[in-house]
N, C-alpha and C positions, 0 to 999 in steps of 0.2 A: 682613494682608499675607502673601503666599506667594512662593516662589521663582519666577522666570521661566525660560523656556527660550530657547535661542539662536534658535529659529525664530519667536519671538513678534513680531507686527507691530503691537502696540498702541503708542499715542503714548508717548514717553519724556520724563520730567522728571528733571533732574539735581539732586542734593543733595550737600552737602559736610559731613562729620562729622569732628571732631577727637577723637582718643583720647589722653588725657594721663594723667599719673601719675608716680610716683616711679621711680627706677632699679630695674629688675628686677621691676616689678609685673606684667608680662605683656603689654605693649602690642604688641610685635612678634608675639607668639604669637597674640593676638586678631585682628590684621589678617590674618595668615596663615590662620587658621581660617575667617574670613569670606570672604576674597577668592575670586572666581571666575576671576581672572587671576593670572598669576605676579606675586608681590609685588615691587615696586621697593624694595629694602632698602638702607640705608646702614649696616649693622652692620659694625663693625670689631672686631678682636681687642683686648682690653684689655691694655695694656702696663704696664711698671713706672712709666711717667710718671704714670699715674692713681693710684698708691699715695699715700695721704694727701690726695688731691683728691676722688675719688669715694668716697662713703660706702657700703660694701658689707656692713655688718653685717646678717646675716640672709639674704644672698644670695651667700654665699661661693663656691658652685659656678659662679657666672656668669663666663663667659670672654669674652663679646662685648657690645658696647653700640651703640646707635643714636646716630649723630653728626649726623644732619640730619633725616631723617624716614623713615617707611615708608609706602608707598602701595599701596593695593589698591582693589578695586571689587566691589560686589555689587549685583545687580539684583533688585528685589522687585516683585511684582505687587500693585496696589492698586486700590481702587474707591471712588468716592463719588457721591452722587446728581447732582451738578452736572457733574463731569468724566466720569463713567462709568468704564470700565475703562482703566487706564493702567499704565505701568511707572515705577518710581523707581530710577534708577541712583545708588546711594550711593557717593560717592568717600570712601574712608577714609584719613585722614592720621594716622599715629602719630607723636607728638612724641618728641624726645629727653628723657630723664628728668633728666640732670645739670643742676645749676643754671647751669653755665657756658654751656649751650646754650639757656637759656630765652628769650634775645632772639629766637630763631627763631619762637617761638609767636605773636608779634604778626603776622608775615607769614602763617603757616599758618592763623590763625583767620579771616582775611578771607573773607567770603562763606559762612561755615559756618552751617548752621541750628542747630547745637548741638554739645555735646561729651559725651564719656564720660570720667569720672574713674575710672580703674582703681585700686582700693585694695588694698593688701597689708596684712593685719592684723599681720604681723610687724613692719612699719614704717609704721604708719598715718599717722604725722606727715608722711611723705614726700608725701602727696597734698594737704596743706594748700595749697601754692602753686597747684596746679591748680584747687582749689575757689575760692580767692581770685581767680585769673585770670578765671574765667568769671563770678563774681559781680560783679567790678568792671566788666566789659564788658556786663553784663546779658545774657549769652549763656545760653540754656537748656542745662541739663546734667543728667545722671543720675550717680549713684555706683554702680559695679558692683564688688562685693567679690569679688575673685578667690579662689576656694576652693582654696588650695594644700594638697597632701597633708600629713597629719600636723601640721596647725595647729589651734589652738583656733577654734571657730566662734562668733563673736559674733552676737547678735541684731541685726536691722535697727534696732531702737530704740537699742541700745547704740552702733552705728556712727553713727547720726544725732546722738545726743547728743555723742559724742566729736568729731565734725566741726562741731558747732554749725550744722547745716544748716537752711535755711528749711523750713517744713512742707510746701511743695509740691514739694520736690526728691525725685524717686523714688530709693529705695535698694533694690538687689536683689543677690542672690548670683549669681555666674556661675562658669563654668569656661572660662577663656580658650582652652583647647585644643579646646573643643566648638563646632562651627558652629551647632548649634541653640541652645545656651546664649547664644552671642554674638548670634545673630539676635534672641532674646528681648529682650536689652538694647537692641539697635538699634531695634527696633519701639517699645519703651518710650520711648526718646529722641524718636523722630519724633512720637509721640502727645503727649508733653510739650511739644515745640516748637510743635505745632499749637495746643494749649491756651493756651500763653503768648502766641502771636501773636493769639489771639482775645480776650485779656484786656487792656482798656485800661490798667490799672494797670501791667502788665508792660512796656508800650510807652513809658510816659512817663519 
C-alpha cells in the first residue's frame, strides 16, 4: 500500500480503525501524524478535578487529555488481482484513555475493521483494558509499542509475554510522531484483519 494523491480517480473503499491505549500513550499524536486532514480533536486541559482520578505516573508532563475522541483520515493506494487498483480511505478514531470514558469505546468500535493498541512501556499495564476490549469482541488488533525517548526498549517477545497475547497478534515498535512509522503499523493491521477475515476459526 502507498499514499494516494488528491487527483487520484481510482475507486474508493472506506475502512474504520480504532486507536486505543492508556492515558498518555500517544494516541492523539499518532492520529495527528497519520492524518491527511485537520484532526478533529477533543483534547481539553487537565484540571485539578482530575487529580486523584487520572493515573499520571510516568506521564507527569502531560497537560491535556482526550475526552471523547480524535478523528483523522489517511488515503492509501492498494491493489489486488480481483479488484485491481483502488484506494482505501482509512478513518482513524482515537479513543480516550481514562477509564471513566471507556463506555465510549463501544460506540466507536462499531463498523471498525480492527484496532491498534498503543502501548507505553513506562505503564504497560494501562493497555490491558484495550487488549481485553478487542479480544472480547473478536476484533482484529495489533500492538504498537510507542518508543518514547529515554525509555528502556523491551523485545517484541517480552511485550508479547507480558500482555499474554495470542500468537497471531502482531507486535511491533513504532514512533507515534512519525507518519511513516504509523503507516507501517496501519498496513500491518489491515493485513492482519484480511488474514483473520479469511480464517474460518476467527469468524466463529
